[in-house]
N, C-alpha and C positions, 0 to 999 in steps of 0.2 A: 429799270426805272419804270414807274407806273404813274398814272394820272387818274384823278377823280374829278371829272368835269361834267357840267350839264350835258346830258346826252351821251356820255361815255357808257353808261349802263342803262338798260331799259327793262321795264316790266319787273318781274319778280327777281331778276338777277341782281337788282340793287338791294343790297343788304347793309344795314347799319352796323358799325362796329366802333368800339371806343378803345383808346389807349391813354394811359395817364402819363403826362409829361410835366413834372413838377406839380404845381397847383392847378394847372389847366387840364381839362379833359378834352381831347381831340376826337371829334366824331367824324367819320368819313364813310363814304360808300365803298363797296367792293371795288378794288383797283384793277385797272386794265393795263397790261404791259404794252408800252408803246415803243420801247427801244432798250438799248443797253449802253453803258458807258464803256469807252475803250481806253486806250493808252493815253498818257499825257501828251500834249502837243505844245512844244515850246517850253519856256521857262517861267511864264507869267500866269500860270494857273489854268491854261486852256486844256481841253481834253477832246479826244475824238468821240463822236457819238454815232452809234449804229441805230438808225431809225427804222421802225417798222411801219411808219405812217406813209400814206400816199396822198400827195407827194411827200418825199422824205423830209423836206424842210418844214412841213406842216407841224412837226413836233415842236418847233420853236415858238409856236403860238400858245402852247399850254403852260399854265402857271398855277400853283408851284409844281415842281417836279418832285415826286415822292420816290425817295431812294431807300432801298432796303440795305441796312448795315447791321451786322451782328444779330440778324433775326428780327429786327424792328424796323418799321417804316418811319422815315423822317422827311418832312417837307424841306426842300431847298429852293431858293430863288435863282432863276436864270438871270445873270447879269447881261450877257451877250451871247449871241450865237449866229452862225452864218454857214452857208455852203462853202466847202473847200474841196475842190476837185470833184470826185464822185461821192464824197461823204460830207459830213458836217463836223464842225468844231464848236465848242461852247465853253463858257466860263461861268461857274456857279459862285454865288455869294459865300464868302468865308474860305475859299480855296484860292489863295493868291500865288502859290508857287507849285512847281513840278512835284515836289515831295509831298505836299498836302494832297494833290490829285491822286498820287499813287496809293494813298490810304483808302480811297474810295474803292 
């Protein structure tokens, strides 16, 4: 997962790119990898999140999360997220059960 937020890229590293999604053209900066999605957690669409942020739960403040699927980046909204033991768990909009999360 990656994020394009104010301050995530600086100087000449910030490059504009576009991708077509239906009739809308999405323009974004170069993305910075902030973590990766892990295994499903429970049966209600939660998943484990491996954060590269410091502190690890800082990743929960970024919105949207840009997820790469099938070679394309897509923005997903974080519904909920929280620390769980030594890691994090999160639930993304549109992923309501364990099987849907496995497809990510």
